[in-house]
N, C-alpha and C positions, 0 to 999 in steps of 0.2 A: 819668066824664072821664080824661082822660090826664096824668099824673102822670110826672116827672121822675125818680124813684128810689122803690125800696121804702121805704123809712124816711118819705118823706112820705106814702106811700098807708097805710102802717101810722097814721100820725100823726094823718090826717083821716079814717081810717073809723071807722065805728060799730058798737056790737056786732052781729053779725048777719052785717057787710057780707061780700063775695067781694071777694077783690082777686086779679087777675088779671095774670100777669108776661108778658110777650111773651120770645121767643127774643134769648138775648144773654149776655154776661159781666157779674156784677155783681160789683163789689168795692166793698161798702160796711160793710165790720166787722161788729159783730155786729146782728144785728137781735132788735130786743126784743116779741115780740109779749104786750102787756098788757092785751087785749081778746078776746072771741070772735069769732075771724074765720076765714074759708075764703082760706087762702092756697093760689093755684092756679097752675101753670107751665103755660105752651104750647111744646110741643117743647124741654123740658128745660131750661129757663134756668141758666146755673150761675151758683151763689152762689159765690165763692172767698172763702176765710178769708187766704188768701197767710200760713198757718202762724204766724198774730199772735193767735188768738181765737177764741172760739167763735163758730159761724155764726150759728145761731138759738136762741136763749133764749125758752122760752113757760113764760109766767106769767099764764097766763089759762083756765079749764076752757072747755070746748064749743071750741075749736079745733081743725082741719083743717089738713094741710101736704101736698100731693103734686104730682107732677110735675114734681121739681125734681131737677137735679144738684146736689150737693153737695159741696166737695173742700175739702184743706188746711187744717182745722182747726188753731187753735195747740195746743201740745202743752206741759202742765205736770203734773207728779206731786201737786200738790195740790189746785190746783180740778178736774182731769179735764175739761176743755174736750172738748166734741163738735159733732159737726153738727148734729145737733138734742137738746136739753136741755129735760126737760119738770121743773119744780119746782113738785114739791107740787100739782098740781091733778088734777082728773076730765074723764073723758069728751073726751079728746083723740086724734084719728086721724091716724095718721102712715102714708101708703099711697103706692105707684107712685114713690119716688123713688129713684135714685142718687146712693150715698155711697162717695164714693173718696178714699182716701190722707187719711183723718182718723185724729185721736188714738182719741178714743170714735167710734162710728158713731151709734147712739142710746142715749140714756140717759135712765131714767125715775127721779126720785128722788121717791119719797112719792107716787107716782100711785095712782089709783084709776078702774078701768074704762075705761083707756085701749086703744087697738088699734093694733097694728104689723103692716103687711099686707105685703105684695109691695114689698120694698124689695129692691133690690140693694145690699150692703155688702161692698166688698173694700179690704183695704189691703196694704202692700206690706214689713212691719218682717221682719228675721230674730231680733229681738230681746226676748224676752216683757217687759222692762224699758222697751222706746223704744217700746210701742204700747198700748195700752188696748182693750175688748171691742167687740164687733161690734155687741151689741145688751145693755146692762146694766141691769139691773132692780133697786132696792133698796128695803125698806120698803114695797112696794105691794100691792095687792090687786087681784083680779079683773081681770086684764090678761087678754090675747088676742095672740099672738104667732103669726103665720100667714103661710105661702107665701112666706117670705125667704129669700135665699141669703146666706151670710155665710163671705169666707173672709179669710185673710192677717192676723186680727187677733189678739190673746193669748187669749182665750177667743172663740168663737162666739155662745154666747147663756150671759149669765151672771144667776143669782137667788139675791138673799138677803135673808132675811125677805119672801118673795113667798109669797102665800097665794090660794088659791082663783081660780091662774089654770092658762091652758091655752096648749100650745105644740103646734102643729100645723102640718103640711106643710110643713116649713123643711129646708134644704140647708146643712148646716155642714161643711164640708170645707176641707182644710188650712190648718187655724188651729194656730199656732204652741204653744199648751197643750190646752185643751179644747174639744169642739167643742159640749159643754153642761156647764156649772159650776153645781150647784144647791146651796145650802147652807144649812140653818136655815128652809127654805121647805115649808111643811106643806102638804097637801090639795090638790096641784095635779095636773095630768096633760099627759103630751107624748106625743101619738099621730102616727101616720104620717110620722116626718122621717127624714131618713138623716143620717148621721154618718160620714163619710168620712176617712181618711187624715189625721186630726189628730195632733199630737206625743203626746198622753196618750189620748186617746179621749173618753168622758164618764165626769164623776165626780158621784154624788150621795151628799150626806152629812149626818149630824145633821139628819134629816127623818122625817117620817111621812104615812102616808096619799097615797102617790105611786100613781099609775096609769102605766104604760109598756107603750104598745099599740102593736102592728105600727109598729115603728121597725125601722130598719135600721143596724147596725153592722159597719164594714167596714173592713178594711185599716189598723188601729190599729194599726202594728209597731213594737217599740220595748223595750230591755230593760225600761221600767216602764210599758209601755203597756196600755191595754185597753179591749177594746169598750166595757162598763160597768163601772166601780168603785161601789161600794156600801160605806160605810162607816157606822154607827150608824143603819142604817135599821129601821122598824117597822111594821106593819100595812100593808104594800104588795101592788101587783099588778104581774107582770111578765107581760104576755100577747102571744102572737102575732108576737114579735119575731123577726129574724133576724140570727145573729152568723157573720160571715164573714171567713175570714182575718183577724182577731186575733193578738196575742201570748196573750192570754186573753181570751175573750169576755165572762164574769163574773166579777168578783174581789169576795167578799162577806166583810167584817169586822165583827163586832158587832150581826149582824142579827136580827131577832126578828120572827116571825108574818108572814112574805114567803110568796106563793104564787107559783110561776114554772110557767106551763102553755102547754102548745100555741106553745113558742120551737124555733126551730131554730139547731142548731149545728153549723156547718159548716167543715171546713178552717182549722180554728184549732190554736194551739199547745196551750194548753189550753182546752178549752169552759168548765169553771166549776173555779175553786176556790173552795171554802168552807172558813173556815178555824174553828177548833175552839172559835171565842166568840161562833159563830153558833148559835142556838136555834130550835126550833119552826118549821120552814121546812119549805115543801112542795114539793118538786120534782115534778110530776106530767105526764104525758102531754108530753114533749117528743122531740123527734129530736136524736139526736148522731151524726154521720156525718164521717167523713174527718177526725178530728180527730189530731193526735199523741199526746196524752191527753184524755180525757173528762174525769178529775176531779182534782182536786188539793186536799190538807189538809195543815195542819202539827201535829194532833194525834192522839190515840189513842183519843177519847171522841167519838163522831157522835149528835147529839141532832136529827137534822133528818131526815125522811123521804124517800125515793124511792120511786115508787111508777108501774108504768104509763109507762114511757119504751119508748122505742126507744132499743138500742143496737148499732151495726153491726158490733160486735165479738163479740156474743153468738153462743154456738154449742150452745145446749143446744136441747131440742126440745120439740113440744106433742103428746103423744099423744093427748089429748082436743078436739084441735081448735077449742078457744077463743081463739086467735089469741094466748093469752098462754104463756112460757114454763113447763115444768112444773119448773124446776131455776131457785133464785134464781141472781142474777147481780152479780159485785161488781166494779163500775167502777173502783174504784181502783188503778190500775197499780202495782205494787213498784217499778218503775224509775222510777216518778213522784214515789215518797216519794225514793227514792235522790238524785236528780238535782235533787228541791228543795232538799234539804240540801248535795247536791256537784254545781254545776251543771258540772264538767269531766267528768261522768260521762257525760253526753251524746253524747261522743265515740263509747260502745259503743253508742247505737243502732242497733237494726235488726240486732244481732249475734245469732248463735244462742242465746248463752247466755241473752242478756238476754229473749230470748223464751221459753227454758225457766223460767228464773226467776218470770216473770210469770203462765204457764200452771199451775206448780206450786202459788204462792201463791191461785191462784184456787178452786183446790181445796182446799185446805187454808190457808186465811189464819193467817198467824202474825206477819207484821209487818207488817201492814195493820190496821184496824179492821174488826173481824169484823162489825159491824151497818152498815157503808158498805155496804149493800146494797140492791137492787130486786127484791123477791120476787115480783112481777107483771111482769115485762119483755115487751114486745112482741115478736112474732114477724115482724111489718112495720111500715115506716116509716108513719108517721100522713100525711095530705095535708096537709101544711101549707107 
C-alpha cells in the first residue's frame, strides 16, 4: 500500500518485506533500518542527508539496499557518518547505488558475510582531513567487495582487522591518499582491480596470507607514491599484476616469504624497491620492461631469490638455446644506488659517464651487492 514517507514504510514493515521507493527527492534525515527488509529504489530516488546526518543506518541482519542515489551525509570526525553504515550485522547486501558527496560512502562496522556490489561512489574533497573513505570496513569477516567504482575519497577502499574477504573487479582512482589501504587484515584476496592515479597508490601493511592477483596499478606518481607498498607482510602471493607508470612499482619493507610471479613492470621510475629488511622472498618469472631503474635497495646484504625473470637491459647470450642467459644478470644499477642516497644526482641521468659506470659495475660488482643477481635471466619476455 502507498505510504507518505520512507520512515513510515520502515515503521510498518514486517521482517522480510520489500519496500519500493518511487523516484523523487527524500529529505527525511536519518533512516534507521532495524528489521530485515529489502529497500529498493525505482529510477534512483535521491536520499539527501542535507549535510546534517548519517543517511541510512543498518542495524538488522539480512537487509538489502539497492537502486538509490544517496547524497550529502553529515560530516563528523568522531562519529564517522556515512551514506550507508552497517552496525554489527551479517548478510547485508548493498548494491547498484550511486553515492555522491558523502563523508564516508559505505561503512561496515563489525560486519560478517556482507556484500558491497556495483556501486558508484564519488566525493569531491581536496583535503584528506575533511573526507572519509569510499568503502570503509573495520573488524569484519567474509566480506565481498566487487564491481564498485570509487573516486575522490581519502582512501578508495579501507580494510582494518578484516579477514577472509575478497576485493574483486573494482576501479579505485583519483583518491586523495590510497586507492586501497589494508592494515592488520589477514587471509584476504584482491583480484582483477584497477588502482589508477591515486595520491600515494596502494598500501598493504602488517598482514599475512594475502593474495594479490591480476590487478592493475598505474599512474600513481609523486615523491612518495607507489603502485603497491608492502610493509611487514608475510606468506603472501603476488601474481599476474601489471605495474605501469608509477614512481615505484612495488616498494617492499620488512617482508618475508613472499612470492612475486608473472607480474609485468613497465615504464615505472623504479620497478621494484626491496629493502634490506626483506628476507626469503622469491621474485620469479616477471617481466621488467622500459623502467628507469629495474630494482633498488638500501643495504649491502640481499637475502632474497631472483630467478627466471625477463630484463630488457640484459645483453647476455644463450649458446645452448634453452631460453636462459648463460651469464648471470645483476639488475641493480650503480646509479640507482647513488641516486637513492643523493637524489640531485638524477641530473646526470643518461650521461655517458653514468652509462659507463653502470656497465663496469655489472661486469665486476664492487659497490652493489654481489648476490643481488638473477642467475637464470630469460632471453625473451614472457607472454603476460
